[in-house]
VOBA-1610 file (N, C-alpha, C; in pm, whole numbers, padded with zeros to 5 digits, always signed):
BEGIN
Met-07782-00038-09604Met-07713-00062-09567Met-07642-00179-09580Asp-07475-00232-09597Asp-07418-00295-09634Asp-07414-00451-09462Arg-07437-00556-09512Arg-07420-00644-09423Arg-07319-00782-09443His-07302-00779-09327His-07175-00887-09337His-07258-01039-09405Asp-07259-01124-09444Asp-07322-01207-09479Asp-07274-01405-09445Pro-07219-01435-09347Pro-07149-01501-09315Pro-07193-01676-09429Leu-07262-01681-09467Leu-07249-01769-09635Leu-07176-01748-09702Ala-07094-01628-09711Ala-07070-01528-09883Ala-06923-01599-09868Ala-06863-01613-10014Ala-06744-01665-10026Ala-06654-01605-09927Pro-06556-01686-09870Pro-06437-01577-09802Pro-06359-01500-09904Thr-06239-01417-09886Thr-06223-01311-09914Thr-06071-01359-09944Thr-05971-01288-09999Thr-05809-01290-09905Thr-05754-01207-09818Arg-05877-01126-09772Arg-05856-01053-09732Arg-05827-01098-09563Leu-05735-01129-09465Leu-05775-01257-09377Leu-05776-01178-09275Val-05744-01027-09244Val-05692-00945-09125Val-05792-00805-09146Pro-05878-00769-09060Pro-05951-00669-09128Pro-05852-00559-09144Ser-05855-00431-09221Ser-05804-00349-09228Ser-05778-00281-09137Ser-05885-00244-09041Ser-05870-00127-08921Ser-05807-00238-08772Trp-05755-00352-08803Trp-05715-00456-08710Trp-05546-00401-08757Val-05478-00493-08900Val-05376-00399-08921Val-05271-00264-08870Ala-05382-00161-08878Ala-05357-00039-08856Ala-05322-00039-08686Ile-05435-00109-08609Ile-05421-00103-08469Ile-05281-00173-08445Gly-05278-00283-08541Gly-05126-00363-08513Gly-05045-00239-08533Val-05003-00202-08604Val-04869-00122-08656Val-04900-00004-08546Gly-04998+00034-08509Gly-04932+00119-08459Gly-04951+00145-08277Ile-04928-00057-08286Ile-04854-00098-08135Ile-04750-00122-08115Leu-04749-00173-08237Leu-04561-00181-08251Leu-04476-00095-08301Thr-04540+00030-08333Thr-04447+00156-08397Thr-04465+00233-08174Ala-04546+00204-08120Ala-04559+00278-07996Ala-04425+00209-07940Val-04455+00086-07951Val-04336-00009-07863Val-04231+00028-07897Leu-04187+00059-08039Leu-04019+00055-08063Leu-04021+00176-08040Val-04061+00323-08034Val-04057+00476-08000Val-03984+00444-07854Ser-04124+00339-07778Ser-04094+00284-07610Ser-03892+00268-07585Val-03950+00166-07652Val-03766+00089-07661Val-03687+00234-07706Met-03697+00283-07803Met-03582+00406-07805Met-03544+00503-07737Ala-03651+00581-07685Ala-03697+00680-07593Ala-03589+00620-07437Val-03638+00446-07401Val-03601+00417-07283Val-03448+00360-07284Gln-03371+00325-07473Gln-03242+00354-07451Gln-03144+00524-07460Ser-03214+00595-07550Ser-03221+00670-07558Ser-03191+00755-07388Val-03274+00766-07306Val-03282+00790-07141Val-03160+00728-07082Ala-03181+00600-07150Ala-03056+00516-07049Ala-02911+00540-07091Ala-02929+00637-07221Ala-02740+00662-07239Ala-02711+00839-07163Arg-02799+00840-07110Arg-02772+00964-07039Arg-02746+00965-06851Met-02771+00811-06864Met-02797+00802-06679Met-02603+00820-06581Pro-02630+00759-06530Pro-02507+00802-06518Pro-02492+00649-06464Ala-02322+00663-06439Ala-02242+00478-06466Ala-02324+00408-06378Ala-02344+00279-06371Ala-02334+00199-06224Ala-02240+00210-06137Gln-02333+00169-06059Gln-02306+00227-05850Gln-02158+00213-05892Gly-02123+00042-05920Gly-02007-00047-05906Gly-01874+00088-05925Ser-01891+00127-06048Ser-01796+00260-06051Ser-01753+00397-06031Trp-01858+00433-05949Trp-01867+00554-05913Trp-01769+00544-05723Asp-01754+00444-05694Asp-01716+00407-05601Asp-01521+00457-05628Val-01490+00503-05515Val-01292+00553-05487Val-01217+00463-05448Glu-01184+00422-05552Glu-01032+00292-05533Glu-00976+00389-05433Val-00967+00349-05328Val-00895+00399-05174Val-00933+00325-05123Pro-00845+00186-05032Pro-00810+00102-04929Pro-00917+00190-04781Ala-00917+00084-04732Ala-01044+00048-04636Ala-00980+00167-04534Asp-00826+00122-04524Asp-00736+00218-04383Asp-00753+00370-04412Ala-00719+00428-04549Ala-00731+00526-04592Ala-00872+00597-04578Gln-00992+00508-04652Gln-01145+00579-04660Gln-01178+00608-04487Ala-01129+00479-04363Ala-01108+00598-04248Ala-01057+00698-04185Ser-00970+00706-04288Ser-00827+00801-04188Ser-00872+00918-04228Arg-00828+00989-04083Arg-00844+01139-04144Arg-00756+01227-04101Ala-00758+01335-04099Ala-00615+01464-04095Ala-00634+01468-03927Thr-00544+01427-03853Thr-00504+01391-03722Thr-00406+01568-03726Asp-00337+01681-03795Asp-00322+01786-03754Asp-00348+01856-03730Pro-00340+01967-03608Pro-00503+02025-03567Pro-00420+02142-03679Pro-00566+02231-03689Pro-00512+02393-03806Pro-00501+02472-03721Ala-00420+02473-03647Ala-00340+02538-03581Ala-00196+02582-03639Gln-00074+02711-03634Gln-00032+02717-03682Gln+00072+02597-03643Ala+00159+02548-03779Ala+00263+02476-03749Ala+00390+02581-03740Ala+00545+02483-03734Ala+00596+02465-03641Ala+00664+02537-03755Thr+00811+02684-03704Thr+00869+02652-03889Thr+01002+02642-03808Ala+01126+02718-03897Ala+01296+02758-03840Ala+01248+02782-03722Glu+01355+02813-03688Glu+01399+02834-03527Glu+01410+03033-03536Gly+01396+03055-03498Gly+01423+03211-03505Gly+01252+03312-03629Thr+01199+03212-03690Thr+01078+03324-03768Thr+00915+03273-03694Ala+00894+03303-03788Ala+00741+03340-03766Ala+00657+03220-03838Pro+00569+03117-03742Pro+00508+03015-03737Pro+00421+03093-03863Ala+00421+02928-03916Ala+00355+02951-04069Ala+00238+02902-04073Ala+00091+02905-04134Ala-00039+02863-04163Ala-00001+02793-04206Arg-00063+02657-04209Arg-00063+02522-04228Arg-00192+02529-04298Val-00077+02402-04459Val-00236+02468-04600Val-00329+02341-04514Leu-00472+02392-04559Leu-00592+02279-04469Leu-00574+02206-04649Gln-00603+02058-04558Gln-00665+01981-04704Gln-00807+01939-04630Pro-00854+01850-04671Pro-00986+01763-04665Pro-00948+01715-04490Thr-01087+01739-04443Thr-01087+01687-04328Thr-01017+01472-04325Ile-01116+01402-04469Ile-01075+01269-04454Ile-00996+01266-04613Ser-00855+01184-04595Ser-00794+01112-04695Ser-00784+01043-04742Val-00731+01095-04872Val-00810+01003-05014Val-00714+00988-05043Asp-00656+00849-05124Asp-00551+00753-05133Asp-00443+00873-05262Ala-00340+00879-05271Ala-00273+00919-05299Ala-00290+00895-05463Ala-00215+00681-05445Ala-00180+00734-05583Ala-00329+00648-05670Trp-00406+00706-05627Trp-00547+00719-05688Trp-00610+00893-05729Leu-00550+00959-05618Leu-00620+01064-05672Leu-00486+01070-05779Thr-00365+01044-05857Thr-00278+01116-05950Thr-00312+01016-06027Arg-00330+00897-06058Arg-00396+00802-06163Arg-00580+00886-06181Thr-00641+00897-06171Thr-00755+01013-06193Thr-00736+01097-06233Ala-00713+01175-06189Ala-00671+01358-06229Ala-00633+01333-06358Gly-00521+01205-06386Gly-00436+01171-06512Gly-00502+01171-06589Ala-00574+01037-06576Ala-00697+01017-06653Ala-00801+01093-06749Thr-00868+01189-06627Thr-00977+01306-06653Thr-00993+01421-06671Gly-00794+01456-06645Gly-00789+01563-06688Gly-00841+01663-06529Ile-00932+01668-06454Ile-00967+01720-06319Ile-00808+01767-06253Pro-00797+01866-06234Pro-00723+01935-06175Pro-00694+01821-06029Val-00535+01833-06038Val-00576+01758-05855Val-00680+01785-05756Arg-00616+01937-05726Arg-00647+02016-05606Arg-00808+01976-05584Ala-00836+01962-05687Ala-01014+01969-05671Ala-01073+01811-05680Leu-00998+01763-05769Leu-00993+01632-05782Leu-01002+01538-05587Leu-00934+01624-05546Leu-00917+01561-05425Leu-01024+01644-05296Ala-01093+01718-05314Ala-01211+01798-05222Ala-01341+01686-05247Tyr-01333+01686-05441Tyr-01474+01626-05472Tyr-01417+01469-05441Ala-01346+01363-05458Ala-01284+01300-05348Ala-01384+01241-05241Ala-01274+01356-05147Ala-01322+01392-04983Ala-01436+01323-04938Ala-01501+01489-05041Ala-01648+01479-05030Ala-01694+01314-05007Asn-01706+01273-05127Asn-01766+01130-05145Asn-01751+01065-05023Leu-01567+01033-05023Leu-01647+00916-04863Leu-01672+00947-04753Glu-01609+01159-04744Glu-01769+01181-04644Glu-01874+01129-04573Leu-01976+01128-04724Leu-02093+01066-04710Leu-02154+00923-04761Arg-02079+00873-04745Arg-01995+00767-04774Arg-02010+00640-04596Ser-01932+00756-04592Ser-01960+00737-04411Ser-02122+00800-04346Glu-02145+00923-04347Glu-02291+00936-04263Glu-02394+00921-04380Lys-02392+00914-04463Lys-02525+00874-04518Lys-02522+00793-04682Pro-02516+00654-04595Pro-02374+00534-04745Pro-02566+00539-04765Ser-02624+00543-04760Ser-02786+00504-04865Ser-02798+00556-04972Cys-02745+00688-04991Cys-02756+00796-05085Cys-02676+00721-05218Ala-02548+00688-05199Ala-02505+00632-05325Ala-02413+00738-05353Leu-02411+00860-05372Leu-02337+00990-05460Leu-02158+00937-05489Gly-02184+00936-05592Gly-02047+00920-05687Gly-02004+01067-05670Trp-01796+00996-05661Trp-01720+01124-05692Trp-01731+01122-05839Asn-01771+01115-05896Asn-01811+01190-06008Asn-01886+01280-06085Thr-02060+01219-05962Thr-02090+01324-06033Thr-02041+01454-05996Ile-01915+01446-05826Ile-01910+01617-05772Ile-01892+01676-05890Ala-01775+01575-05936Ala-01685+01631-06056Ala-01798+01719-06105Ala-01880+01687-06206Ala-01919+01635-06296Ala-01961+01825-06257Ile-02055+01840-06143Ile-02076+01920-06119Ile-02025+02038-06135Gly-01926+02036-06056Gly-01771+02147-06059Gly-01715+02173-06142Leu-01738+02033-06288Leu-01679+02122-06427Leu-01793+02221-06434Ala-01917+02188-06459Ala-02057+02243-06464Ala-02065+02414-06471Glu-02028+02363-06306Glu-02069+02553-06250Glu-01928+02568-06261Ser-01814+02594-06301Ser-01663+02674-06253Ser-01576+02621-06356Gly-01586+02487-06401Gly-01432+02479-06486Gly-01344+02427-06356His-01423+02301-06291His-01369+02341-06126His-01241+02407-06060Gly-01312+02543-06090Gly-01242+02641-06048Gly-01214+02733-06146Thr-01218+02771-06203Thr-01181+02792-06357Thr-01187+02901-06367His-01340+02905-06380His-01386+03005-06402His-01337+03139-06442Ala-01341+03273-06494Ala-01316+03413-06532Ala-01126+03402-06502Gly-01062+03257-06510Gly-00928+03315-06496Gly-00880+03291-06326Ser-00996+03226-06258Ser-00971+03206-06162Ser-00911+03053-06125Ser-00873+03034-06042Ser-00744+02856-05968Ser-00748+02870-05819Ile-00782+02767-05830Ile-00791+02687-05654Ile-00644+02684-05608Gly-00579+02737-05493Gly-00457+02754-05428Gly-00445+02642-05355Pro-00336+02552-05308Pro-00339+02467-05240Pro-00449+02451-05152Asp-00432+02574-05069Asp-00582+02591-04932Asp-00669+02559-05039Gly-00737+02547-05124Gly-00839+02488-05203Gly-00945+02629-05184Val-00922+02723-05195Val-00958+02857-05248Val-00966+02915-05336Ala-01043+02938-05433Ala-01034+02995-05557Ala-01023+03106-05549Arg-00910+03172-05585Arg-00882+03329-05637Arg-00835+03310-05787Pro-00890+03467-05860Pro-01014+03498-05728Pro-01113+03485-05748Ala-01198+03511-05630Ala-01311+03452-05556Ala-01439+03455-05701Ile-01532+03349-05749Ile-01539+03321-05844Ile-01720+03372-05794Ile-01788+03458-05930Ile-01899+03531-05843Ile-01963+03489-05966Gly-02062+03472-05970Gly-02156+03445-06065Gly-02224+03587-06125Ile-02358+03564-06216Ile-02390+03703-06268Ile-02550+03721-06145Arg-02567+03903-06212Arg-02675+03859-06149Arg-02771+03859-06183Leu-02815+03718-06005Leu-02980+03733-06017Leu-03107+03806-06027Asp-03106+03913-06160Asp-03227+03953-06117Asp-03352+03998-06265Gly-03367+03833-06284Gly-03405+03804-06331Gly-03437+03825-06535Ser-03334+03923-06554Ser-03312+03913-06710Ser-03198+03827-06744Ser-03164+03750-06877Ser-03084+03654-06968Ser-03139+03538-06910Gly-03254+03553-06899Gly-03331+03358-06801Gly-03296+03320-06683Thr-03271+03413-06610Thr-03236+03377-06423Thr-03347+03421-06365Ala-03350+03358-06250Ala-03402+03394-06179Ala-03432+03487-06116Ala-03514+03615-06037Ala-03537+03679-05977Ala-03485+03716-05868Ile-03399+03704-05780Ile-03319+03655-05669Ile-03282+03831-05610Arg-03374+03873-05482Arg-03314+03966-05445Arg-03204+03918-05343Asp-03146+04044-05272Asp-03010+04027-05219Asp-03049+03991-05099Ser-02970+03834-05053Ser-03007+03788-04965Ser-02938+03781-04785Asp-02811+03864-04840Asp-02726+03883-04709Asp-02644+04022-04739Arg-02686+04122-04760Arg-02585+04223-04781Arg-02459+04250-04882Gly-02525+04138-04982Gly-02402+04168-05037Gly-02266+04135-04976Ala-02271+04014-04826Ala-02187+03964-04793Ala-02063+03942-04839Leu-02143+03785-04899Leu-02067+03671-05018Leu-02038+03718-05141Asp-02111+03786-05158Asp-02097+03828-05318Asp-02103+03950-05368Gly-02131+04061-05295Gly-02043+04144-05291Gly-02184+04299-05355Asp-02274+04191-05415Asp-02426+04260-05459Asp-02459+04245-05336Pro-02521+04422-05291Pro-02651+04407-05191Pro-02795+04469-05226Val-02787+04404-05374Val-02884+04427-05432Val-03008+04375-05511Trp-02845+04242-05560Trp-02921+04079-05660Trp-02846+03987-05550Asp-02885+03894-05542Asp-02805+03794-05542Asp-02754+03720-05648Arg-02660+03646-05633Arg-02548+03616-05721Arg-02462+03497-05649Ala-02478+03411-05782Ala-02391+03250-05668Ala-02259+03268-05690Val-02231+03226-05578Val-02139+03226-05556Val-02011+03103-05509Gly-01829+03137-05539Gly-01707+02982-05594Gly-01819+02854-05678Pro-01674+02789-05628Pro-01658+02714-05766Pro-01803+02612-05766Met-01895+02555-05672Met-02009+02484-05646Met-02120+02585-05639Gln-02080+02705-05718Gln-02209+02862-05704Gln-02321+02854-05632Phe-02272+02858-05580Phe-02414+02853-05386Phe-02459+02978-05408Ile-02595+02978-05391Ile-02652+03094-05353Ile-02634+03148-05280Pro-02568+03289-05244Pro-02636+03285-05057Pro-02682+03242-04975Ser-02825+03256-04970Ser-02934+03237-04838Ser-02939+03101-04840Thr-02831+02989-05012Thr-02841+02825-05032Thr-02790+02813-04875Trp-02612+02876-04927Trp-02452+02880-04858Trp-02535+02922-04700Glu-02624+02996-04696Glu-02639+03065-04452Glu-02681+02915-04475Arg-02816+02801-04511Arg-02851+02705-04475Arg-02803+02558-04505Asn-02695+02570-04622Asn-02567+02448-04567Asn-02537+02387-04630Gly-02414+02574-04567Gly-02265+02555-04587Gly-02217+02458-04484Ala-02075+02382-04504Ala-02025+02255-04476Ala-01931+02348-04465Asp-01786+02239-04353Asp-01685+02290-04330Asp-01582+02178-04345Gly-01518+02153-04480Gly-01470+02072-04502Gly-01371+02075-04478Asn-01231+02078-04459Asn-01104+02148-04394Asn-01064+02169-04237Gly-01262+02148-04218Gly-01183+02130-04016Gly-01171+02285-03979Asp-01134+02401-04039Asp-01044+02453-04009Asp-01167+02613-03934Gly-01336+02525-03900Gly-01428+02558-03812Gly-01485+02724-03917Ile-01505+02745-04060Ile-01483+02809-04164Ile-01573+02751-04257Lys-01619+02820-04289Lys-01762+02775-04416Lys-01750+02872-04492Asp-01690+02812-04550Asp-01636+02924-04689Asp-01714+02921-04843Pro-01810+02918-04889Pro-01789+02888-05019Pro-01719+02899-05128Gln-01608+02967-05125Gln-01479+03042-05217Gln-01332+02877-05175Asn-01412+02823-05112Asn-01280+02683-05046Asn-01338+02582-05107Ile-01271+02547-05217Ile-01357+02368-05251Ile-01366+02225-05164Asp-01317+02213-05059Asp-01325+02169-04978Asp-01493+02173-04910Asp-01505+02303-04854Asp-01615+02365-04794Asp-01712+02297-04913Ala-01734+02373-05024Ala-01803+02370-05100Ala-01854+02227-05217Ser-01740+02081-05233Ser-01747+01980-05238Ser-01830+01915-05140Leu-01861+01889-05012Leu-01893+01897-04901Leu-02088+01924-04899Ala-02033+02095-04927Ala-02189+02117-04874Ala-02245+02054-05048Ala-02216+02062-05142Ala-02280+01989-05246Ala-02331+01856-05192Ala-02246+01800-05141Ala-02264+01690-05151Ala-02379+01643-05134Arg-02356+01662-04918Arg-02483+01660-04831Arg-02595+01754-04883Tyr-02619+01882-04972Tyr-02732+01970-05033Tyr-02744+01814-05119Leu-02687+01733-05201Leu-02783+01658-05334Leu-02833+01570-05271Cys-02773+01524-05158Cys-02796+01366-05057Cys-02950+01402-04974Ala-02934+01479-04968Ala-03064+01576-04798Ala-03195+01519-04936Ser-03181+01571-05083Ser-03248+01572-05172Ser-03294+01452-05234Ser-03248+01381-05245Ser-03268+01256-05228Ser-03151+01135-05269Thr-03188+01022-05288Thr-03106+00927-05296Thr-03053+00924-05397Met-02941+00882-05475Met-02900+00842-05597Met-02846+00683-05647Thr-02964+00619-05579Thr-02913+00492-05641Thr-03044+00382-05751Thr-03115+00503-05829Thr-03134+00456-05911Thr-03173+00565-06059Pro-03171+00582-06198Pro-03184+00695-06279Pro-03228+00801-06251Ala-03388+00758-06224Ala-03523+00868-06168Ala-03459+00926-06040Ser-03416+00880-05929Ser-03330+00960-05820Ser-03255+01034-05835Trp-03139+00959-05905Trp-03041+01036-05964Trp-03064+01155-05999Arg-03174+01176-06136Arg-03224+01274-06193Arg-03310+01360-06137Ala-03360+01333-05975Ala-03421+01413-05887Ala-03324+01491-05872Ala-03201+01410-05785Ala-03120+01498-05733Ala-03053+01587-05726Ile-03014+01596-05887Ile-02997+01687-05958Ile-03035+01793-06095Gln-03229+01772-06004Gln-03285+01855-06087Gln-03330+01899-05934Ser-03290+01894-05852Ser-03285+02000-05743Ser-03132+02112-05704Tyr-03033+02030-05778Tyr-02979+02135-05771Tyr-02976+02308-05876Asn-03003+02235-05998Asn-03059+02281-06096Asn-03197+02252-06190Asn-03265+02289-06172Asn-03382+02250-06236Asn-03393+02285-06389Ser-03337+02183-06423Ser-03269+02246-06617Ser-03276+02058-06624Ser-03315+02078-06696Ser-03329+01910-06769Ser-03207+01919-06889Asp-03194+02005-06959Asp-03009+02065-07007Asp-02940+02038-06896Tyr-02942+02073-06803Tyr-02863+02075-06739Tyr-02822+01951-06634Ile-02936+01825-06640Ile-02945+01683-06552Ile-02797+01628-06693Asp-02893+01628-06822Asp-02811+01600-06909Asp-02693+01638-06943Met-02616+01702-06907Met-02512+01789-06876Met-02406+01727-06756Ile-02503+01650-06654Ile-02378+01658-06600Ile-02362+01481-06577Ala-02505+01469-06663Ala-02523+01299-06631Ala-02410+01227-06792Ala-02397+01377-06816Ala-02276+01287-06994Ala-02126+01312-06933Ala-02105+01394-06798Ala-01979+01453-06782Ala-01976+01293-06682Ala-02005+01304-06580Ala-01959+01213-06498Ala-01952+01056-06523Asn-02095+01028-06648Asn-02039+00944-06724Asn-01931+00877-06815Arg-01874+01029-06846Arg-01720+01018-06906Arg-01624+01037-06831Tyr-01679+01040-06691Tyr-01549+01063-06541Tyr-01551+00884-06566Ala-01646+00898-06473Ala-01607+00702-06444Ala-01589+00604-06551Ala-01558+00635-06705Ala-01520+00573-06783Ala-01379+00595-06816Glu-01376+00769-06764Glu-01178+00771-06807Glu-01104+00686-06646Ala-01178+00717-06563Ala-01139+00697-06465Ala-01065+00532-06447Ala-01187+00412-06514Ala-01172+00318-06500Ala-01102+00263-06623Gly-01014+00336-06709Gly-00955+00282-06829Gly-01023+00254-06918
//
């Protein structure tokens, strides 16, 4: 067996080859870790400061005062139903400017911003941004434009937005009918409904009334946006990249989906900031 002689003449190798290999391995691991962190950070939502809806304090606190009853019309004619809006006001100048910068339809953006303001009041610790709600609206229905639908002035998607059958095919979950087809028209399998694509059973538990008309309608973008915002904040705060991703994961358990929402949320925040 070859042994080491402490009195032998020194060689030109100053560091054993095994040490060099270990050092190279450590350096490579560090570089890979840094690159991974940078890659993940690039997909994270923008800093919280850019999430805030830029409205004056009085507009943030303002709520619609008109009752949801029918409005008066010209003498001798039947009263016309008031076009309902979200129950919390959004600054009109911000709305126009941000819709122009992002390409989000004004009526959809109104619902997203109102839901954001509502959650900032209900649960400020959540730190949910309007741009995250908007990113989900984009992914789920193209802001209510899926399959030729559109959002009317009253916030309702027409024609109704109905997803594919959740029968276990094409990579979908298998979810048997939970509402006798009341919301999705399918008495056998459930389908996601509305601009934010809620499964009927989820809507039954988490539906919201975002316009104060006393009805929880998943096809109404005010109702659906507020329900989505509350659902996200019930799952997790969104104050860190990890908690933000956890909240989005509760909405759709897919890494690709989470990355897509992060990319869209970041883009909307950047466009809104100019």
